[in-house]
N, CA and C atoms of all chains as a GROMACS GRO file, in nm:
protein
  612
    1MET      N    1   4.314   1.929  -2.692
    1MET     CA    2   4.235   1.852  -2.552
    1MET      C    3   4.114   1.770  -2.613
    2TYR      N    4   4.105   1.665  -2.518
    2TYR     CA    5   3.965   1.572  -2.590
    2TYR      C    6   3.930   1.490  -2.426
    3LEU      N    7   3.798   1.449  -2.486
    3LEU     CA    8   3.736   1.361  -2.360
    3LEU      C    9   3.745   1.214  -2.391
    4GLY      N   10   3.787   1.169  -2.280
    4GLY     CA   11   3.749   1.012  -2.257
    4GLY      C   12   3.676   1.008  -2.102
    5ASP      N   13   3.748   0.847  -2.090
    5ASP     CA   14   3.667   0.798  -2.050
    5ASP      C   15   3.771   0.714  -1.952
    6VAL      N   16   3.758   0.747  -1.793
    6VAL     CA   17   3.851   0.660  -1.737
    6VAL      C   18   3.857   0.531  -1.732
    7ILE      N   19   3.879   0.416  -1.761
    7ILE     CA   20   3.843   0.314  -1.781
    7ILE      C   21   3.907   0.183  -1.656
    8GLY      N   22   4.015   0.228  -1.664
    8GLY     CA   23   4.104   0.147  -1.539
    8GLY      C   24   4.259   0.228  -1.525
    9ARG      N   25   4.355   0.176  -1.474
    9ARG     CA   26   4.488   0.263  -1.428
    9ARG      C   27   4.613   0.146  -1.481
   10VAL      N   28   4.735   0.188  -1.443
   10VAL     CA   29   4.873   0.105  -1.495
   10VAL      C   30   4.906   0.114  -1.388
   11VAL      N   31   4.964  -0.001  -1.293
   11VAL     CA   32   5.066   0.025  -1.208
   11VAL      C   33   5.210   0.011  -1.272
   12SER      N   34   5.296   0.075  -1.202
   12SER     CA   35   5.447   0.077  -1.295
   12SER      C   36   5.522   0.093  -1.171
   13THR      N   37   5.596   0.028  -1.109
   13THR     CA   38   5.673   0.079  -1.011
   13THR      C   39   5.810   0.102  -1.062
   14ALA      N   40   5.862   0.065  -1.143
   14ALA     CA   41   6.008   0.094  -1.188
   14ALA      C   42   5.953   0.172  -1.317
   15LYS      N   43   5.984   0.319  -1.305
   15LYS     CA   44   5.941   0.420  -1.404
   15LYS      C   45   6.053   0.558  -1.354
   16ASN      N   46   6.083   0.654  -1.488
   16ASN     CA   47   6.106   0.731  -1.452
   16ASN      C   48   6.084   0.814  -1.345
   17GLU      N   49   6.200   0.902  -1.278
   17GLU     CA   50   6.193   0.930  -1.176
   17GLU      C   51   6.084   1.015  -1.112
   18THR      N   52   6.068   1.110  -1.224
   18THR     CA   53   6.004   1.237  -1.220
   18THR      C   54   5.847   1.193  -1.218
   19LEU      N   55   5.817   1.047  -1.253
   19LEU     CA   56   5.695   0.976  -1.251
   19LEU      C   57   5.644   0.934  -1.098
   20ASP      N   58   5.736   0.939  -1.032
   20ASP     CA   59   5.747   0.906  -0.899
   20ASP      C   60   5.569   0.943  -0.822
   21GLY      N   61   5.487   0.879  -0.779
   21GLY     CA   62   5.421   0.908  -0.663
   21GLY      C   63   5.277   1.003  -0.768
   22ARG      N   64   5.290   0.981  -0.935
   22ARG     CA   65   5.219   1.001  -1.015
   22ARG      C   66   5.147   0.841  -1.011
   23ILE      N   67   4.996   0.891  -1.094
   23ILE     CA   68   4.937   0.793  -1.075
   23ILE      C   69   4.870   0.806  -1.238
   24LEU      N   70   4.894   0.677  -1.320
   24LEU     CA   71   4.873   0.693  -1.452
   24LEU      C   72   4.724   0.612  -1.496
   25LEU      N   73   4.643   0.622  -1.531
   25LEU     CA   74   4.488   0.562  -1.556
   25LEU      C   75   4.501   0.560  -1.770
   26LEU      N   76   4.424   0.479  -1.761
   26LEU     CA   77   4.411   0.405  -1.897
   26LEU      C   78   4.274   0.515  -1.898
   27VAL      N   79   4.252   0.557  -2.001
   27VAL     CA   80   4.135   0.647  -2.087
   27VAL      C   81   4.161   0.656  -2.189
   28ARG      N   82   3.940   0.641  -2.208
   28ARG     CA   83   3.974   0.580  -2.351
   28ARG      C   84   3.886   0.693  -2.427
   29ARG      N   85   3.961   0.692  -2.491
   29ARG     CA   86   3.934   0.830  -2.604
   29ARG      C   87   3.738   0.792  -2.650
   30LEU      N   88   3.694   0.934  -2.645
   30LEU     CA   89   3.524   0.906  -2.693
   30LEU      C   90   3.562   0.917  -2.842
   31SER      N   91   3.628   0.993  -2.927
   31SER     CA   92   3.615   1.011  -3.074
   31SER      C   93   3.665   0.910  -3.118
   32ASP      N   94   3.755   0.799  -3.112
   32ASP     CA   95   3.786   0.705  -3.173
   32ASP      C   96   3.806   0.560  -3.130
   33GLN      N   97   3.761   0.591  -2.951
   33GLN     CA   98   3.760   0.446  -2.878
   33GLN      C   99   3.908   0.396  -2.859
   34ARG      N  100   4.003   0.467  -2.889
   34ARG     CA  101   4.114   0.404  -2.849
   34ARG      C  102   4.119   0.432  -2.712
   35THR      N  103   4.220   0.344  -2.661
   35THR     CA  104   4.294   0.356  -2.519
   35THR      C  105   4.434   0.400  -2.525
   36VAL      N  106   4.428   0.536  -2.456
   36VAL     CA  107   4.587   0.536  -2.379
   36VAL      C  108   4.596   0.552  -2.272
   37VAL      N  109   4.750   0.592  -2.199
   37VAL     CA  110   4.768   0.589  -2.087
   37VAL      C  111   4.786   0.718  -2.063
   38ALA      N  112   4.707   0.782  -1.923
   38ALA     CA  113   4.726   0.946  -1.947
   38ALA      C  114   4.787   0.958  -1.759
   39ILE      N  115   4.854   1.064  -1.727
   39ILE     CA  116   4.868   1.097  -1.605
   39ILE      C  117   4.778   1.214  -1.528
   40ASP      N  118   4.756   1.198  -1.455
   40ASP     CA  119   4.606   1.260  -1.375
   40ASP      C  120   4.686   1.349  -1.266
   41SER      N  121   4.602   1.467  -1.328
   41SER     CA  122   4.664   1.616  -1.239
   41SER      C  123   4.562   1.620  -1.117
   42VAL      N  124   4.423   1.577  -1.154
   42VAL     CA  125   4.374   1.583  -1.073
   42VAL      C  126   4.258   1.540  -0.953
   43GLY      N  127   4.320   1.428  -0.982
   43GLY     CA  128   4.232   1.323  -0.885
   43GLY      C  129   4.153   1.297  -0.893
   44ALA      N  130   4.158   1.247  -1.050
   44ALA     CA  131   4.048   1.156  -1.142
   44ALA      C  132   4.053   0.987  -1.127
   45GLY      N  133   3.892   0.919  -1.103
   45GLY     CA  134   3.941   0.795  -1.108
   45GLY      C  135   3.858   0.714  -1.206
   46THR      N  136   3.817   0.581  -1.168
   46THR     CA  137   3.805   0.519  -1.272
   46THR      C  138   3.605   0.554  -1.266
   47GLY      N  139   3.580   0.507  -1.387
   47GLY     CA  140   3.436   0.538  -1.442
   47GLY      C  141   3.402   0.709  -1.427
   48GLU      N  142   3.540   0.801  -1.416
   48GLU     CA  143   3.465   0.916  -1.466
   48GLU      C  144   3.532   0.985  -1.555
   49ARG      N  145   3.452   1.044  -1.629
   49ARG     CA  146   3.471   1.108  -1.785
   49ARG      C  147   3.565   1.262  -1.769
   50VAL      N  148   3.612   1.260  -1.828
   50VAL     CA  149   3.759   1.403  -1.794
   50VAL      C  150   3.834   1.432  -1.927
   51TYR      N  151   3.869   1.516  -1.942
   51TYR     CA  152   3.949   1.599  -2.058
   51TYR      C  153   4.098   1.571  -1.987
   52VAL      N  154   4.134   1.536  -2.102
   52VAL     CA  155   4.339   1.519  -2.141
   52VAL      C  156   4.359   1.607  -2.225
   53CYS      N  157   4.490   1.708  -2.166
   53CYS     CA  158   4.582   1.751  -2.262
   53CYS      C  159   4.680   1.687  -2.315
   54ARG      N  160   4.684   1.739  -2.493
   54ARG     CA  161   4.842   1.646  -2.491
   54ARG      C  162   4.925   1.720  -2.556
   55GLY      N  163   5.040   1.617  -2.576
   55GLY     CA  164   5.130   1.717  -2.621
   55GLY      C  165   5.242   1.768  -2.569
   56LYS      N  166   5.321   1.837  -2.537
   56LYS     CA  167   5.430   1.899  -2.446
   56LYS      C  168   5.352   1.987  -2.387
   57GLU      N  169   5.316   1.998  -2.409
   57GLU     CA  170   5.224   2.120  -2.308
   57GLU      C  171   5.157   2.025  -2.221
   58SER      N  172   5.096   1.905  -2.242
   58SER     CA  173   5.063   1.797  -2.091
   58SER      C  174   5.188   1.803  -2.011
   59SER      N  175   5.281   1.787  -2.069
   59SER     CA  176   5.428   1.776  -1.911
   59SER      C  177   5.377   1.895  -1.834
   60PHE      N  178   5.330   2.031  -1.876
   60PHE     CA  179   5.375   2.151  -1.814
   60PHE      C  180   5.229   2.124  -1.653
   61ALA      N  181   5.160   2.030  -1.670
   61ALA     CA  182   5.085   2.021  -1.520
   61ALA      C  183   5.171   1.986  -1.432
   62PHE      N  184   5.301   2.002  -1.467
   62PHE     CA  185   5.355   1.937  -1.347
   62PHE      C  186   5.472   1.978  -1.328
   63LEU      N  187   5.455   2.123  -1.364
   63LEU     CA  188   5.552   2.208  -1.388
   63LEU      C  189   5.612   2.247  -1.214
   64PRO      N  190   5.714   2.282  -1.164
   64PRO     CA  191   5.802   2.277  -1.204
   64PRO      C  192   5.865   2.152  -1.228
   65ASP      N  193   5.811   2.025  -1.177
   65ASP     CA  194   5.914   1.930  -1.222
   65ASP      C  195   5.888   1.864  -1.410
   66ARG      N  196   5.999   1.821  -1.448
   66ARG     CA  197   5.998   1.776  -1.596
   66ARG      C  198   5.933   1.635  -1.616
   67ALA      N  199   5.804   1.580  -1.587
   67ALA     CA  200   5.735   1.521  -1.662
   67ALA      C  201   5.708   1.491  -1.745
   68PRO      N  202   5.771   1.343  -1.794
   68PRO     CA  203   5.784   1.320  -1.941
   68PRO      C  204   5.673   1.225  -1.945
   69SER      N  205   5.544   1.349  -2.036
   69SER     CA  206   5.404   1.312  -2.053
   69SER      C  207   5.330   1.368  -2.182
   70ASP      N  208   5.292   1.261  -2.281
   70ASP     CA  209   5.195   1.333  -2.395
   70ASP      C  210   5.083   1.318  -2.359
   71ALA      N  211   5.016   1.309  -2.252
   71ALA     CA  212   4.852   1.305  -2.246
   71ALA      C  213   4.836   1.326  -2.064
   72THR      N  214   4.771   1.412  -2.031
   72THR     CA  215   4.781   1.415  -1.877
   72THR      C  216   4.659   1.434  -1.838
   73ILE      N  217   4.588   1.388  -1.830
   73ILE     CA  218   4.404   1.460  -1.733
   73ILE      C  219   4.388   1.600  -1.674
   74VAL      N  220   4.302   1.648  -1.696
   74VAL     CA  221   4.357   1.845  -1.664
   74VAL      C  222   4.201   1.853  -1.611
   75GLY      N  223   4.130   1.736  -1.612
   75GLY     CA  224   4.008   1.816  -1.584
   75GLY      C  225   3.920   1.668  -1.566
   76ILE      N  226   3.813   1.744  -1.485
   76ILE     CA  227   3.686   1.624  -1.441
   76ILE      C  228   3.588   1.671  -1.507
   77VAL      N  229   3.485   1.592  -1.594
   77VAL     CA  230   3.402   1.664  -1.658
   77VAL      C  231   3.266   1.645  -1.582
   78ASP      N  232   3.226   1.768  -1.538
   78ASP     CA  233   3.066   1.782  -1.492
   78ASP      C  234   2.932   1.751  -1.543
   79ARG      N  235   2.926   1.866  -1.655
   79ARG     CA  236   2.849   1.847  -1.712
   79ARG      C  237   2.877   1.877  -1.882
   80VAL      N  238   2.842   1.876  -1.946
   80VAL     CA  239   2.876   1.877  -2.135
   80VAL      C  240   2.706   1.945  -2.236
   81GLY      N  241   2.722   1.989  -2.280
   81GLY     CA  242   2.641   2.034  -2.405
   81GLY      C  243   2.622   1.897  -2.467
   82ASN      N  244   2.482   1.926  -2.537
   82ASN     CA  245   2.422   1.793  -2.633
   82ASN      C  246   2.510   1.756  -2.762
   83VAL      N  247   2.632   1.707  -2.732
   83VAL     CA  248   2.704   1.726  -2.872
   83VAL      C  249   2.760   1.573  -2.898
   84THR      N  250   2.757   1.546  -2.986
   84THR     CA  251   2.786   1.348  -3.030
   84THR      C  252   2.965   1.363  -3.061
   85VAL      N  253   3.016   1.359  -3.016
   85VAL     CA  254   3.118   1.245  -3.039
   85VAL      C  255   3.185   1.118  -3.086
   86GLY      N  256   3.196   1.113  -3.216
   86GLY     CA  257   3.193   0.958  -3.259
   86GLY      C  258   3.082   0.915  -3.301
   87ASN      N  259   3.075   0.787  -3.184
   87ASN     CA  260   2.953   0.762  -3.205
   87ASN      C  261   2.893   0.778  -3.088
   88VAL      N  262   2.919   0.848  -2.951
   88VAL     CA  263   2.910   0.847  -2.887
   88VAL      C  264   2.843   1.019  -2.826
   89SER      N  265   2.716   0.978  -2.772
   89SER     CA  266   2.644   1.151  -2.715
   89SER      C  267   2.695   1.207  -2.606
   90VAL      N  268   2.748   1.281  -2.613
   90VAL     CA  269   2.875   1.287  -2.469
   90VAL      C  270   2.716   1.375  -2.387
   91GLY      N  271   2.607   1.404  -2.469
   91GLY     CA  272   2.563   1.506  -2.350
   91GLY      C  273   2.454   1.347  -2.236
   92ASP      N  274   2.520   1.267  -2.259
   92ASP     CA  275   2.371   1.139  -2.205
   92ASP      C  276   2.503   1.073  -2.090
   93VAL      N  277   2.552   1.128  -2.042
   93VAL     CA  278   2.615   1.070  -1.958
   93VAL      C  279   2.599   1.046  -1.800
   94ASP      N  280   2.629   0.983  -1.735
   94ASP     CA  281   2.614   0.998  -1.578
   94ASP      C  282   2.710   1.099  -1.499
   95SER      N  283   2.804   1.156  -1.574
   95SER     CA  284   2.858   1.249  -1.547
   95SER      C  285   2.839   1.385  -1.562
   96ALA      N  286   2.700   1.373  -1.696
   96ALA     CA  287   2.662   1.530  -1.696
   96ALA      C  288   2.510   1.499  -1.637
   97LYS      N  289   2.503   1.407  -1.556
   97LYS     CA  290   2.337   1.437  -1.434
   97LYS      C  291   2.345   1.569  -1.388
   98GLY      N  292   2.206   1.636  -1.402
   98GLY     CA  293   2.210   1.756  -1.348
   98GLY      C  294   2.232   1.807  -1.442
   99ALA      N  295   2.251   1.802  -1.535
   99ALA     CA  296   2.278   1.906  -1.669
   99ALA      C  297   2.163   1.961  -1.741
  100GLU      N  298   2.099   2.027  -1.758
  100GLU     CA  299   1.966   2.024  -1.814
  100GLU      C  300   2.005   2.098  -1.910
  101ALA      N  301   1.929   2.028  -2.028
  101ALA     CA  302   2.008   2.109  -2.204
  101ALA      C  303   2.052   2.234  -2.194
  102VAL      N  304   2.176   2.244  -2.202
  102VAL     CA  305   2.268   2.315  -2.238
  102VAL      C  306   2.293   2.383  -2.401
  103SER      N  307   2.218   2.473  -2.391
  103SER     CA  308   2.230   2.541  -2.510
  103SER      C  309   2.277   2.653  -2.543
  104MET      N  310   5.067   0.824  -2.337
  104MET     CA  311   5.171   0.737  -2.353
  104MET      C  312   5.094   0.608  -2.399
  105VAL      N  313   5.179   0.504  -2.400
  105VAL     CA  314   5.113   0.364  -2.447
  105VAL      C  315   5.183   0.262  -2.427
  106ILE      N  316   5.131   0.104  -2.404
  106ILE     CA  317   5.169   0.012  -2.299
  106ILE      C  318   5.235  -0.063  -2.477
  107ALA      N  319   5.341  -0.070  -2.440
  107ALA     CA  320   5.389  -0.176  -2.539
  107ALA      C  321   5.477  -0.282  -2.506
  108ARG      N  322   5.531  -0.369  -2.600
  108ARG     CA  323   5.585  -0.468  -2.567
  108ARG      C  324   5.728  -0.424  -2.653
  109ILE      N  325   5.867  -0.454  -2.565
  109ILE     CA  326   6.014  -0.441  -2.596
  109ILE      C  327   6.054  -0.544  -2.718
  110LEU      N  328   6.030  -0.561  -2.833
  110LEU     CA  329   6.053  -0.649  -2.918
  110LEU      C  330   6.184  -0.680  -2.949
  111GLY      N  331   6.296  -0.612  -2.885
  111GLY     CA  332   6.415  -0.588  -2.912
  111GLY      C  333   6.525  -0.477  -2.895
  112PRO      N  334   6.623  -0.524  -2.893
  112PRO     CA  335   6.709  -0.420  -2.949
  112PRO      C  336   6.751  -0.337  -3.084
  113ILE      N  337   6.818  -0.224  -3.092
  113ILE     CA  338   6.847  -0.158  -3.245
  113ILE      C  339   6.996  -0.163  -3.218
  114VAL      N  340   7.116  -0.194  -3.310
  114VAL     CA  341   7.228  -0.150  -3.317
  114VAL      C  342   7.292  -0.089  -3.411
  115ALA      N  343   7.326   0.075  -3.396
  115ALA     CA  344   7.361   0.181  -3.457
  115ALA      C  345   7.536   0.186  -3.432
  116THR      N  346   7.604   0.202  -3.513
  116THR     CA  347   7.685   0.246  -3.474
  116THR      C  348   7.722   0.369  -3.480
  117ARG      N  349   7.694   0.425  -3.646
  117ARG     CA  350   7.709   0.559  -3.649
  117ARG      C  351   7.558   0.667  -3.584
  118LYS      N  352   7.569   0.713  -3.517
  118LYS     CA  353   7.458   0.790  -3.470
  118LYS      C  354   7.437   0.939  -3.440
  119HIS      N  355   7.326   0.960  -3.408
  119HIS     CA  356   7.324   1.100  -3.354
  119HIS      C  357   7.398   1.122  -3.177
  120PRO      N  358   7.485   1.178  -3.123
  120PRO     CA  359   7.549   1.160  -3.034
  120PRO      C  360   7.436   1.144  -2.913
  121SER      N  361   7.343   1.244  -2.923
  121SER     CA  362   7.218   1.216  -2.775
  121SER      C  363   7.156   1.073  -2.770
  122HIS      N  364   7.218   0.995  -2.886
  122HIS     CA  365   7.165   0.851  -2.879
  122HIS      C  366   7.280   0.731  -2.784
  123GLU      N  367   7.396   0.807  -2.786
  123GLU     CA  368   7.541   0.732  -2.790
  123GLU      C  369   7.502   0.696  -2.622
  124GLY      N  370   7.546   0.504  -2.618
  124GLY     CA  371   7.530   0.474  -2.450
  124GLY      C  372   7.338   0.371  -2.419
  125ARG      N  373   7.286   0.456  -2.538
  125ARG     CA  374   7.141   0.471  -2.510
  125ARG      C  375   7.099   0.355  -2.605
  126LYS      N  376   7.008   0.261  -2.471
  126LYS     CA  377   6.979   0.128  -2.575
  126LYS      C  378   6.865   0.204  -2.679
  127ILE      N  379   6.843   0.169  -2.749
  127ILE     CA  380   6.721   0.186  -2.860
  127ILE      C  381   6.664   0.058  -2.880
  128PHE      N  382   6.521   0.052  -2.850
  128PHE     CA  383   6.464  -0.048  -2.840
  128PHE      C  384   6.304  -0.047  -3.001
  129MET      N  385   6.290  -0.135  -3.000
  129MET     CA  386   6.236  -0.164  -3.160
  129MET      C  387   6.058  -0.210  -3.037
  130VAL      N  388   5.966  -0.150  -3.026
  130VAL     CA  389   5.858  -0.200  -2.931
  130VAL      C  390   5.709  -0.172  -3.037
  131GLN      N  391   5.658  -0.311  -3.015
  131GLN     CA  392   5.500  -0.290  -3.012
  131GLN      C  393   5.430  -0.250  -2.928
  132PRO      N  394   5.319  -0.164  -3.026
  132PRO     CA  395   5.178  -0.068  -2.905
  132PRO      C  396   5.087  -0.212  -2.837
  133LEU      N  397   5.066  -0.199  -2.733
  133LEU     CA  398   4.938  -0.324  -2.733
  133LEU      C  399   4.816  -0.240  -2.647
  134ASP      N  400   4.706  -0.317  -2.682
  134ASP     CA  401   4.582  -0.294  -2.610
  134ASP      C  402   4.584  -0.294  -2.477
  135PRO      N  403   4.466  -0.284  -2.404
  135PRO     CA  404   4.532  -0.319  -2.261
  135PRO      C  405   4.496  -0.452  -2.242
  136ASP      N  406   4.403  -0.473  -2.351
  136ASP     CA  407   4.404  -0.691  -2.277
  136ASP      C  408   4.524  -0.721  -2.413
  137GLY      N  409   4.645  -0.684  -2.411
  137GLY     CA  410   4.773  -0.773  -2.472
  137GLY      C  411   4.777  -0.770  -2.641
  138SER      N  412   4.656  -0.732  -2.677
  138SER     CA  413   4.639  -0.758  -2.821
  138SER      C  414   4.731  -0.645  -2.904
  139GLU      N  415   4.809  -0.682  -2.985
  139GLU     CA  416   4.920  -0.566  -3.020
  139GLU      C  417   4.750  -0.475  -3.146
  140VAL      N  418   4.865  -0.357  -3.163
  140VAL     CA  419   4.800  -0.232  -3.159
  140VAL      C  420   4.858  -0.176  -3.251
  141GLY      N  421   4.866  -0.120  -3.394
  141GLY     CA  422   4.972  -0.023  -3.477
  141GLY      C  423   5.056  -0.021  -3.457
  142ASP      N  424   5.173  -0.027  -3.506
  142ASP     CA  425   5.254  -0.051  -3.630
  142ASP      C  426   5.380   0.008  -3.498
  143VAL      N  427   5.497  -0.097  -3.551
  143VAL     CA  428   5.616  -0.093  -3.426
  143VAL      C  429   5.714   0.035  -3.498
  144PHE      N  430   5.806   0.077  -3.342
  144PHE     CA  431   5.858   0.214  -3.375
  144PHE      C  432   5.962   0.186  -3.297
  145LEU      N  433   6.030   0.280  -3.324
  145LEU     CA  434   6.160   0.279  -3.224
  145LEU      C  435   6.132   0.373  -3.092
  146ALA      N  436   6.221   0.359  -3.051
  146ALA     CA  437   6.218   0.426  -2.848
  146ALA      C  438   6.340   0.401  -2.736
  147LEU      N  439   6.408   0.495  -2.763
  147LEU     CA  440   6.520   0.544  -2.683
  147LEU      C  441   6.507   0.504  -2.530
  148ASP      N  442   6.562   0.442  -2.428
  148ASP     CA  443   6.555   0.438  -2.264
  148ASP      C  444   6.573   0.535  -2.190
  149GLY      N  445   6.425   0.548  -2.177
  149GLY     CA  446   6.442   0.691  -2.082
  149GLY      C  447   6.389   0.709  -1.949
  150SER      N  448   6.421   0.570  -1.938
  150SER     CA  449   6.415   0.562  -1.759
  150SER      C  450   6.560   0.492  -1.693
  151PRO      N  451   6.649   0.556  -1.657
  151PRO     CA  452   6.747   0.488  -1.640
  151PRO      C  453   6.816   0.440  -1.546
  152GLY      N  454   6.846   0.335  -1.485
  152GLY     CA  455   6.813   0.224  -1.386
  152GLY      C  456   6.763   0.147  -1.370
  153VAL      N  457   6.630   0.172  -1.453
  153VAL     CA  458   6.501   0.086  -1.470
  153VAL      C  459   6.542  -0.068  -1.527
  154ASN      N  460   6.672  -0.041  -1.652
  154ASN     CA  461   6.690  -0.204  -1.696
  154ASN      C  462   6.567  -0.230  -1.768
  155ALA      N  463   6.473  -0.184  -1.866
  155ALA     CA  464   6.359  -0.237  -1.930
  155ALA      C  465   6.451  -0.335  -2.086
  156GLY      N  466   6.369  -0.439  -2.049
  156GLY     CA  467   6.419  -0.534  -2.133
  156GLY      C  468   6.327  -0.619  -2.246
  157ILE      N  469   6.396  -0.670  -2.312
  157ILE     CA  470   6.359  -0.760  -2.422
  157ILE      C  471   6.225  -0.831  -2.349
  158GLY      N  472   6.100  -0.845  -2.425
  158GLY     CA  473   5.968  -0.874  -2.411
  158GLY      C  474   5.880  -0.863  -2.225
  159ASP      N  475   5.986  -0.720  -2.197
  159ASP     CA  476   5.914  -0.673  -2.131
  159ASP      C  477   5.767  -0.586  -2.169
  160ARG      N  478   5.652  -0.561  -2.080
  160ARG     CA  479   5.560  -0.472  -2.091
  160ARG      C  480   5.581  -0.303  -2.048
  161VAL      N  481   5.598  -0.219  -2.134
  161VAL     CA  482   5.666  -0.114  -2.092
  161VAL      C  483   5.572   0.022  -2.141
  162LEU      N  484   5.625   0.122  -2.074
  162LEU     CA  485   5.527   0.298  -2.108
  162LEU      C  486   5.601   0.361  -2.153
  163VAL      N  487   5.540   0.356  -2.289
  163VAL     CA  488   5.623   0.478  -2.433
  163VAL      C  489   5.554   0.570  -2.421
  164VAL      N  490   5.658   0.671  -2.376
  164VAL     CA  491   5.612   0.856  -2.439
  164VAL      C  492   5.646   0.886  -2.572
  165GLN      N  493   5.528   0.930  -2.648
  165GLN     CA  494   5.539   0.972  -2.760
  165GLN      C  495   5.572   1.115  -2.786
  166GLU      N  496   5.628   1.193  -2.762
  166GLU     CA  497   5.612   1.350  -2.762
  166GLU      C  498   5.744   1.341  -2.736
  167GLY      N  499   5.753   1.467  -2.814
  167GLY     CA  500   5.913   1.537  -2.853
  167GLY      C  501   5.977   1.583  -2.746
  168TRP      N  502   5.941   1.679  -2.683
  168TRP     CA  503   6.004   1.737  -2.544
  168TRP      C  504   6.038   1.641  -2.433
  169SER      N  505   5.885   1.566  -2.412
  169SER     CA  506   5.911   1.497  -2.306
  169SER      C  507   6.015   1.343  -2.336
  170ALA      N  508   5.981   1.281  -2.461
  170ALA     CA  509   6.079   1.222  -2.459
  170ALA      C  510   6.286   1.221  -2.471
  171ALA      N  511   6.250   1.353  -2.545
  171ALA     CA  512   6.405   1.414  -2.486
  171ALA      C  513   6.460   1.434  -2.386
  172THR      N  514   6.393   1.481  -2.273
  172THR     CA  515   6.399   1.562  -2.136
  172THR      C  516   6.384   1.398  -2.090
  173ALA      N  517   6.314   1.245  -2.114
  173ALA     CA  518   6.308   1.169  -2.048
  173ALA      C  519   6.498   1.138  -2.070
  174VAL      N  520   6.560   1.142  -2.083
  174VAL     CA  521   6.614   1.101  -2.199
  174VAL      C  522   6.762   1.190  -2.150
  175GLY      N  523   6.761   1.287  -2.192
  175GLY     CA  524   6.856   1.343  -2.150
  175GLY      C  525   6.862   1.498  -2.161
  176PRO      N  526   6.912   1.589  -2.218
  176PRO     CA  527   6.891   1.741  -2.258
  176PRO      C  528   6.785   1.820  -2.337
  177GLU      N  529   6.730   1.866  -2.322
  177GLU     CA  530   6.650   1.915  -2.426
  177GLU      C  531   6.698   1.942  -2.558
  178GLY      N  532   6.596   1.911  -2.710
  178GLY     CA  533   6.679   1.999  -2.825
  178GLY      C  534   6.722   1.862  -2.877
  179GLN      N  535   6.734   1.755  -2.829
  179GLN     CA  536   6.813   1.640  -2.916
  179GLN      C  537   6.656   1.609  -3.032
  180PRO      N  538   6.750   1.497  -3.134
  180PRO     CA  539   6.603   1.433  -3.199
  180PRO      C  540   6.594   1.280  -3.182
  181ILE      N  541   6.529   1.269  -3.026
  181ILE     CA  542   6.432   1.192  -2.966
  181ILE      C  543   6.317   1.191  -2.957
  182ASP      N  544   6.222   1.113  -3.030
  182ASP     CA  545   6.086   1.155  -3.030
  182ASP      C  546   6.033   0.997  -2.962
  183ALA      N  547   6.084   0.955  -2.888
  183ALA     CA  548   5.962   0.851  -2.801
  183ALA      C  549   6.128   0.772  -2.728
  184ALA      N  550   6.054   0.746  -2.609
  184ALA     CA  551   6.095   0.685  -2.467
  184ALA      C  552   6.053   0.584  -2.421
  185VAL      N  553   6.115   0.521  -2.340
  185VAL     CA  554   6.024   0.429  -2.260
  185VAL      C  555   6.086   0.459  -2.129
  186ILE      N  556   5.974   0.498  -2.029
  186ILE     CA  557   5.963   0.568  -1.925
  186ILE      C  558   5.904   0.464  -1.815
  187GLY      N  559   5.872   0.343  -1.813
  187GLY     CA  560   5.881   0.277  -1.696
  187GLY      C  561   5.814   0.145  -1.767
  188VAL      N  562   5.862   0.069  -1.647
  188VAL     CA  563   5.773  -0.098  -1.675
  188VAL      C  564   5.647  -0.076  -1.620
  189VAL      N  565   5.538  -0.145  -1.691
  189VAL     CA  566   5.438  -0.204  -1.618
  189VAL      C  567   5.412  -0.306  -1.604
  190ASP      N  568   5.394  -0.335  -1.438
  190ASP     CA  569   5.355  -0.440  -1.365
  190ASP      C  570   5.237  -0.480  -1.363
  191ALA      N  571   5.103  -0.442  -1.382
  191ALA     CA  572   4.957  -0.438  -1.381
  191ALA      C  573   4.875  -0.332  -1.471
  192ILE      N  574   4.792  -0.419  -1.493
  192ILE     CA  575   4.718  -0.325  -1.592
  192ILE      C  576   4.567  -0.340  -1.536
  193GLU      N  577   4.503  -0.289  -1.443
  193GLU     CA  578   4.377  -0.309  -1.317
  193GLU      C  579   4.256  -0.250  -1.448
  194LEU      N  580   4.192  -0.311  -1.499
  194LEU     CA  581   4.016  -0.263  -1.553
  194LEU      C  582   3.926  -0.269  -1.436
  195ALA      N  583   3.826  -0.190  -1.497
  195ALA     CA  584   3.730  -0.158  -1.389
  195ALA      C  585   3.608  -0.302  -1.417
  196GLU      N  586   3.617  -0.280  -1.553
  196GLU     CA  587   3.578  -0.398  -1.657
  196GLU      C  588   3.631  -0.459  -1.737
  197PRO      N  589   3.588  -0.620  -1.799
  197PRO     CA  590   3.680  -0.654  -1.910
  197PRO      C  591   3.647  -0.560  -2.019
  198LEU      N  592   3.781  -0.550  -2.089
  198LEU     CA  593   3.711  -0.420  -2.214
  198LEU      C  594   3.537  -0.433  -2.303
  199GLU      N  595   3.563  -0.590  -2.370
  199GLU     CA  596   3.475  -0.615  -2.414
  199GLU      C  597   3.363  -0.529  -2.355
  200SER      N  598   3.309  -0.588  -2.222
  200SER     CA  599   3.203  -0.523  -2.199
  200SER      C  600   3.171  -0.340  -2.145
  201ALA      N  601   3.336  -0.309  -2.147
  201ALA     CA  602   3.364  -0.186  -2.162
  201ALA      C  603   3.358  -0.094  -2.285
  202SER      N  604   3.331  -0.174  -2.392
  202SER     CA  605   3.312  -0.070  -2.540
  202SER      C  606   3.157  -0.064  -2.584
  203PRO      N  607   3.094   0.010  -2.612
  203PRO     CA  608   2.964   0.074  -2.614
  203PRO      C  609   2.908  -0.057  -2.751
  204SER      N  610   2.810  -0.096  -2.692
  204SER     CA  611   2.770  -0.199  -2.812
  204SER      C  612   2.666  -0.128  -2.923
   0.00000   0.00000   0.00000
C-alpha cells in the first residue's frame, strides 16, 4: 500500500457493471508524483491524504462483488509520523494536524 | 487504474480461446491533463455493452485477476482490460499548481 493525495475525480457513466455506484478518484502518489485512478471504499474526497491498496487484493475491498480494481483507497490518513517520501515530508500536512511528534 | 486513449484495435486470428470474440485495443496512457505518459500497451474490452471505440478516453485496469474477471472467468491470460469510458475529469486545481513547487 502507498500514500497519496486525492486531487480530483473521474466521471464515467458507461463502465463495467460491478463498478456502478463506485466513486473513482484521482490520487497523486507521494513517492513519485504519478497520478492513478483509484476506487474509493472509505468515503474519501478531494484534498484528503489517503492510503491505497494495489494489486488483486485491492478488489477484495468490495467482496462479494468482483469489482475490477488495481488500486483501491482503503484508508484516510489522520496523522503520520515524521517521514519523508520522495521529496515530500508526509508529517507536514493538514491531515496530520494535531499530530505532535510521533517518535 | 489508468486513464488511456484507444488508438485502435488489433486483429489476431490465432489467439487464446479466452480472447475469441473480444476486442483487443492498443491504448496510450494519459495524464489527467491529457498528455501522453508511458508506453502503449494492449487491453481487452472488459466492459461488454459499453462499446468503447477508437479515440475514446477510457479507464484501464492493469491487474491480472481484475482484468481477467472483467472479461470473463478467472484464470485466463489477460492482464489489462478497458473497464469504462471517461466522461469527465474533475481536478480540484489545475495540475501545475497542484504539483509541489
